[in-house]
N, C-alpha and C positions, 0 to 999 in steps of 0.2 A: 727182672732177675737176670744176672749176668750169665754168660756161657759157663764160667767156672762154677757158679752156684747150681746151675742146671746139671752139670756133670756130677757135682757132689750129691745132689738130690737123687741121682740115679745110682751112684755107687754105694752111698752110706746105707740105704735100706737093704740093698743086696747083700752087703757084708754083714749087716745085723741079722738078716734072715738066715744066712749061712753060718752064723755064730763064729765068724772069722775075726775075733777080736784083735789079734796081733796085727793083721793087715789093716784093720780099721784104725787102730792106734797110730800106725805108721802113716796112714793117709791123713789123719787129723793133724799130726805134727807138722805137716808140710803146708797147712792152710792158714790163711789169715783169720783172725778171730771174727772179723766182720762177715766173712763168707760162712763160717760155721754158724754164726748167730742166725743168719737168714734161713739156713737149713733147719736148725733146731726149732724154729717157730712152726715148721710144718710137720714135725714128728709128734708121736704120742708120748705120754709121760714115761712109759716104760723104756722107750728108745732114748728119751732125753736122759734118763737116769744112767743108762749105759754110756752114753756120750760123755757126760760129766765125770763119770768114774775113770774114763781113759785120759781125760785132760789133766794137766798139772794145775796147781792152784792159781797161778798167774793168768793162764789162758782161760780157766773157768771164770775168773772174775771179769775178764774182758768180755767174754761171750755173754755173761749174765747182764752186764752193763748195757750191751748193745741190743738185746732182744726187746720186743715191745713189752709194755707193762703187764698185759694179760698173761703172756708167756712167762714172764719173770715171776708173777704171783703164783702160777701153777708150779713152776720149777722149785721155788723156795719151799713149798710144802713137801717136796721130796727129800729135803736136806735135814740132817740133824743139826742141833745148835752148834756143835763143834765144827761142822762143815761150813755153816754160814759165817762163823767167827773167822775161819781161815780165809774165806773169800773177802770178807770185810777188811781184813788186815792187808790184803793185796790191793785194795782200791785206794784211790786218792781220797782225801778226807771229804771233799765235797760230794764225790760220787758215793762214798760210804754213807754219808748223811742222807742222800736221796734214797738209797736202798733201804735204810733203816726206817725212813719216814713211811714207807709202804707197808711195814710190818705192824701187826697188832701191838698195842701199848705194852702189854705184859711181856711179850717176846722181845720187844725193842729194849725195854729196861733190863731184861735178863742179859741180853747180848752186850749192852753198854757196860754192865758191871763186869763182864768177862774180859773187856779190853783193858789196856794199860790206863792208868789214871790220866795221863797226858792226852792220849788219843780220845778217851771217853769225854774229857772236858772240852776238847776242840769240837768234837762232833755234836755234843749237847749245845754248844754255843751256836753252831750252824743251824741246828734244829729250831732255835728260837726265832729265826727269821722266817718271814713268809716265803713259801716256795716260789712265788712269782716276783720276788724282790731281788735287788742286786745282792743282798746278803745271802739269799737263798741259792744263788747260782755262782757265787764267788768261790775261788780257791784260796784258803787261808795260808797256803804255803808260799812264802816270798822271801826276798833278801832285802834287808834294810840296814843302813848304817847311820851313825849320827853325823851331824853336819861338820864336826871338827875333825873327822877322820881324813886320812890321806888316801890317794889312789892305791898305794901299796897295801894299806890296811883293808880297803874295800875288796881288792883282788884276793887277798888272803882269806877273807870271809867267804867269798864265792867258792874258792877251792875247798874250803873246809865244810861247806854246806852239803848235806846229803839230800839232794833234790833230784828226782828223776824227771821232773817237768822242764820244758824249755822256758827260758826266761830272757827278757829283752832289756830290762832296765834294773838298776839298783835304786831303791827308794830311800829318800833321805828324811830323817826325822830329827826333831830337837831333843833336848834332854828329858822332856816330859812325854815324848812319844808322839807329838803333834806333827802332822805331815807338812813338809816344806816343798817338796818337788821330787824330781827324779833325775838320774844321770844315765844316759844310754851306755850300753856296753862298749860301743864304738869309741866313746871318749875315754873310757877307762883303759882301753888298749893302746890308745895313741898319745895320751898325755904322760908327762914325766911322773914317776912314782911318788915324788915328794909333793905333788900338787894337792892342794886342799880340796876336798869334795865340795865345800861351800862355794868355791869359785866356779864349779861346773854345773851347779843346780839349774835346772830349767824351772823357773818359778811359775810359768804358765801351764804346767802340766794339767791336762784335762783329767778330772776325777769324777767319780759318782759316789753318791751317798748310799749307805747300806739299806735304807728304806725306800730307795727309788724303785719304781716299777720296772720290770724287765723289758717291757716294751719301750719305755723311755730310754733305758740303757742301750737297747738295740739302735734306736734312732741316733743317739750320741755317737756310737761307733760308726754308723753309716755316714753321717754328715762330716765327720772328722777323719775318716779313713784310719781308724785306730787298730792297732794290733793287740794292745793290752791297755787296761786302765786300772788304776788303784781304786780301792773301795775304802771310804772313810766313815767312821761312826759319827754320832751327833756332836761329839767333842772334837771333831776334826783329827781323830787319831786313826792310824793305818790299821785296818783289820783284814785286808785281803786284796785280791786282784781278780780281774775278769779278763779272759783271753778271747780272741776273735773266734776260735773254734767253738767255744761255748755259746757265743752270740749267734753263730750259724744254727745251732740246735734250738736256741730261743726263737729265732726267726721262723723256723719250721713249725715249732709248737704254736706260736701265735697265729701263723697263717692257717694252720689246720683248725685251731680253736675258732677263728672267725668264720671259717667255712661251715663248721658244724653248727654254730649259732645261727648263721644266715639260713641254713637249711632246716632249722627247727629241730635240731637234735643236740647231742652233747658228746664230747670226746670221752666222757666217763663211761659210756656204754662199751667202749673198746677195752676197758680195764677189767671187765667182768665177762664171764663166759655164759652167764645165765640169760636165756632168752626172755625170761620174765623181767629181769632187770632192764634189758634193752627196751622191751615194750613199755615199761613204766617210764623210762627216760623220754621216749618219743611221745607218749601220751601226755606227758607234762606240757608239751608244746602244742599237741594237736587238740586237746580239750578246749583251750581258749579259741582256737580256730573254728571248732565245731560250734561254739557259742556265737562267734562272729557270723558264721554262715546262717545260723538260725535267725539272727537279726535281719540278714538279707532276705530270708524267706518271709519274715514278718512284714518287711517293707513291701514285698511283692503282693502279699495278701491284702494289706491295707490299701494299696493302690488299686487292686482288683475291685474292691468295693467302690472306690471313687469313680471307676470307669463303668460301673454297673448301671448306667441309665442311658436312655435313648438307644442309639446304635453304636455307642462307644465300646461295646464289648469286642467288636471286630477290630477297632483301633487298638485296643489293649492286646489282642492276639497278634496284630501286626507288629506292635512295638516290642512285645515281650520276646520275640524271636531274636532280637539283637542285643538283649541284655548280656549274654555271655561275652559277646564281642567287646562291648564297651567296658565291661568289668575286667576282662583279661588284658586288653591293650593298655588301659590306664594303670592297672596294677603293675604290669611289666615296666611301664615308663617310670613309675615311682620307684620300682626296685632297681632300675638302672641308676637313677640319681642317688639313691641311698647307698648302693654298692660303691659308686665313685667316691662319695663323701666318706664312707666308713674306711675304705682303703687309704684314702688320703690322710685321714686322721691317724690311722694305724702306722703309716710310714713317716708321718711328720710333715708331709708335703703341704697339708692344709692347716696344720696346727698353728702356724705363725700368721695365718691370714685371718682377717676379720670375717665374721659371718656375712656382713653386707657385701664384701667383695665376692665371696662364693655365690651369694644369692643372685647378684647381678648377672654373673656368667651363666649359672644354671637356668635362670628364668628365661634368658634369651634363647638358650638351647631348647627349653621346654616349649616356648611359643612356636618355634619352627616345627618341632615334632608334633605339637597339638594341632597346628593348622593343617599339616600334611595328613595326619591320621583323620582329622575331622572331615576334610574334603573327600578323601578316598573312601572313608567309611560311609559318608552320606551317599556317594555314588553307588556303593554296594547295596545300601538299604533301599535305594530308589529302584534298582533294576532286579535284584535277586527275587523278590516275591513273584514278579511276572514271569521269570524264567522257570520257576518250579510249580506255579499254580496251574493245575490241570483239572482238578475236581475237588469236591468237598469243601472243607474249611479254607484251604489255601486259595481255591477259586473265589470264595467270598471275600477273603482278605485282599486278593488282587483286584476285586471289583470295587473297592473303596474309591470314592470319587477323588478326582485329581487334587482338589484343594486340601482334603484331609491327608491324603498320602504325602503331599508336599510338606504339610506341617509336621508329619512324623519324621520325614527326612531332615527337615530343618531342625527339629528338636534333637534328632540323633547327632547331627553335625555339631551343634552348639554344645550338647552334653558331652560328646567325645572330647571336644576342646577343653571344656570346663573340668571334666573328670581328670584329664591328664595334668592340667595345671594344679589341681588340688593334690593329686597323688605325688606330683613332683615336689610340691611345697612340703608335704608330709615327709617325703624321702629326704628332703634337705634339712628341715628343722629338727626332726626327731633325733638323728645321730648327735647333733650339737647339744640338744636338750639332755639326752641320756648321758653324754660325756660330762655335762655340767653337774649333774646330780650324782655322778659316780657309778653309773650303770654302763655295762659294755655296749657301745654304740651299735655293734653288729646285730644285737637283738632287734633293733628297729628296722633292719633291712630284710628281715625274714618274714615269718607269718604275720607279724604285727601290721606292717604296711599293707600287704596284699589283702588281709582279712578286713581291715578297717576300710580300705578303699572300695571293696565290693559293695558294702552297704551304702557308702557315700555316693559312688558313681551311679548305682541303680536309682537311688533317691533323686539325684540331679536329673537323670534322664527322664524318668516317669513324671516328675514334677513339671519339667519343661513341656513334655508332650501334653499333659493335662491342661496347662496354662494356654498353650497355643490352640488347643481344641476348644477352649472356653470362649 
């Protein structure tokens, strides 16, 4: 939070408590909508109602657009239909569509019917696109001219257009509305007025299709340093444009979404205030993990029976102490690999590479890590029991003869190496597999890899220990 926001957070509640509404209104009129939005998120509903009553319609719309979804949902419940209609009318069409998409169906339809037919039709068109697609994030307001127009006609159309948004290009279409290219504003200002637009068209204009995923659009902007890109429908007709500021928002949303998924939760829980809803979202991810850890416990119990003859019970006691170490280290190694691959796929850095190329690099890294952890872990398993053994079971474990103890250490070192290699392979292949079948690769780098790896690494370790003792 900035110093200005901290100052507002101190002043606004004080003025609200003193019921000094004129002073509060004067203070709000001097602030940026982004600063007001930050403070509004920290107020209760009664205070928010007072704040919005003091703001004009334009500022109210800007503040409502900038607050988080949970705050926006709570705030909209405070407004009458007429107030929401007034706010919607102040928003850009793409922002208005986003806001209406968050409302219940009945209320959304009622508000759409209250708008002008033109506005309603445009917003309904935007609502048909997936919210994560280029069509869902585009702005339908743009300036286009036909290819047979002159520079003078294009400039006249710009002057006549009632557009509050910044624009950087004029888009050129043929008589059927099919997109041909664009002409930068700079050329329109520097070329003679009688010049034909067709002579200035850039035919290599980079565009995106309306059904393209927003992550793909973000990567296109990043790779080509774009400020704006036209959006075309399946018939190659111009339907809107996407600007860099919208892509920045998309990048933040995608990064946050991947973090939530990798952590085993969901951004959806921030959109609701119910703790029961948040708990349900988290349990959706934790229940499979619980099943996975139950499998690990089953593996341990099965191996306990295998070690239950002669004096291998002490060997099992010595070996079992290092199970958490091997499970945690191999799990984290797999998580590191999957995080690298997921981030690379998300940003497009790995998207153009073949799996084999990524595999060769990651396996070489994994071998070095596995060797290092295997050797260091083996040394720890060799000396740690003797450092802590003073009495009782630990003393009996430390008294295991050298040959058996050496075999436990050897099993641990080999198992650590093997488990890290297996975990790295899972962390590498699962994101590519999930991406191929249309599932978010970030899912593979969270609870899935770590839970699956626990059972696998423990089974490898205890199997090697049992085999070497046999």
